[in-house]
C-alpha positions as CSV (number, residue, x, y, z in Angstrom):
1,M,53.9,8.2,22.6
2,K,50.9,9.1,24.5
3,Y,48.9,7.5,26.7
4,L,45.1,8.0,27.8
5,N,43.2,7.0,30.7
6,E,39.8,5.4,30.6
7,K,38.1,9.0,31.6
8,Q,40.5,10.4,28.5
9,V,39.3,8.0,26.0
10,S,35.6,8.1,27.0
11,E,35.6,12.1,26.5
12,M,38.3,11.5,23.1
13,T,35.1,9.2,21.9
14,G,32.4,9.6,23.4
15,I,32.3,6.3,24.3
16,A,31.2,5.4,28.0
17,V,34.0,4.6,30.6
18,Q,31.7,1.5,31.9
19,T,31.1,0.3,28.4
20,L,35.1,0.7,28.0
21,R,34.9,-1.5,31.1
22,N,32.5,-4.0,29.8
23,W,34.9,-4.7,26.2
24,R,38.0,-5.1,28.3
25,H,35.6,-7.8,30.1
26,F,34.6,-9.2,26.9
27,G,38.3,-8.8,25.2
28,K,36.5,-6.4,22.4
29,G,36.9,-2.7,21.8
30,F,40.5,-0.9,21.5
31,P,43.7,-2.4,22.7
32,Y,44.7,-1.6,26.2
33,H,47.7,-1.5,28.6
34,K,47.3,-3.3,32.1
35,I,50.1,-1.7,34.7
36,G,49.0,-3.3,38.0
37,R,45.4,-1.9,38.2
38,C,45.8,1.2,36.0
39,I,44.5,0.6,32.4
40,R,46.1,2.5,29.9
41,Y,45.4,3.4,26.1
42,N,48.0,4.4,23.5
43,E,46.3,7.6,21.7
44,Q,47.6,6.5,18.3
45,D,45.5,2.9,19.2
46,V,42.5,4.6,19.7
47,I,42.9,6.6,16.4
48,S,43.4,3.8,14.2
49,Y,40.8,1.6,15.9
50,M,38.3,4.2,15.1
51,D,40.0,4.8,11.6
52,G,39.1,1.0,11.3
53,K,35.7,1.3,12.2
54,K,34.3,3.9,9.6
55,I,31.8,3.7,7.4
56,T,32.3,5.1,4.0
57,T,28.4,6.9,2.8
58,A,27.5,7.3,-0.8
59,D,28.3,10.6,-0.4
60,F,32.0,9.9,-0.3
61,W,31.7,8.7,-3.6
62,K,30.9,11.6,-5.6
63,Y,33.3,11.2,-8.6
64,G,32.2,7.6,-10.0
65,E,30.8,4.1,-8.4
66,S,31.4,3.6,-4.8
67,P,32.6,-0.3,-4.3
68,A,29.0,-1.4,-3.6
69,E,28.0,-0.3,-6.8
70,K,31.1,-2.2,-8.7
71,L,29.7,-5.1,-7.4
72,L,26.1,-4.6,-8.3
73,S,27.2,-3.7,-11.7
74,A,29.6,-7.0,-12.0
75,V,27.1,-9.1,-10.2
76,E,24.2,-7.6,-12.7
77,S,26.2,-8.5,-15.7
78,T,26.9,-11.6,-14.4
79,Q,23.1,-12.7,-14.7
80,R,22.4,-10.6,-17.6
81,A,25.0,-13.2,-19.0
82,I,23.8,-16.3,-17.5
């Protein structure tokens, strides 16, 4: 298990150190550990959080309908039935 300081997380994610500080203040963003005055982030937690924020674009769904297209098709077919 690898722990990162806020500068390392900033470099890893491209998120400003001040933004990380603001997020902690408002209870947002990455999970973190506070040991005395030291803030540490678990590297895997940062990766998991970033993966959870991934937005899948239409290019990802080259083979078949995307979930949004399936939902739209279902709504359109329901509206036709009414």
